[in-house]
N, C-alpha and C positions, 0 to 999 in steps of 0.2 A: 488734286486729291490730298486730303489731310494725312498727316503722319499717323494719327490715331486709327484711321481707316486702313492704312497700309500695315500697321502692326498686327491686325487681326488676320492677315493673309498668310498663307503658307509660303515656303521658299519657292515652290514651283509657280505659284500664282504671282509672286513678286518678279520672278524671272520673266514670265510672259508679259507682265505689265511693263517691265523695263524694255523689252523688245518692241512692244507696241509704241512706247514713247519715243524710242530711237527712230522708228520708222516715221512717226509723225514729225520729229525734228528734221529728218532728211527731207520730207516733203515741203516743210516750211522753208528750208534753206534753198530748195529748188525754186520755190515761188519768189523768194527774195531776190535770187539771182536773175530771174526773168522779169523782175519788176512788177509782179502781180500780187505781192503780199499786202493784204488789206489791213491786217491787225498786227503790227510789229510786237505788241505785247504778248502775243501767242508764243513767240520765241522764248521770251523770259519765263513764261509759265511752264512750258515743256522742259526747259533746261533745269528749272528748280525741281520739277517732279522727278526727273532723272536723278538729280543729286539726292533727293529724299530717299528714293528707292535704293540707291547704292549705299547710302549711309545705313539704312535699316538692314540691308544684307550683310554689311560689314559688322554691325553690332551683333547680329544673330550668330555670325561666324565666330566672333571672339567669345561670345557667351557660351557657345558650344564647346570651345576649346578649354575654357576655365572650369566647366562643370565636370 
């Protein structure tokens, strides 16, 4: 998901998106451990999505403190 798409979401929506991505990451880690992971690039995609969401959450938090 693009950062521009994430910026339009509320804090609650970002939190639910983060939880969803963390669950997906867990499932992918289990598949990798079992040797069933077909697309290793999915790990990278999910990890980057998590980082994007956390970055936007931190940005909005600091912007709220400054205002």
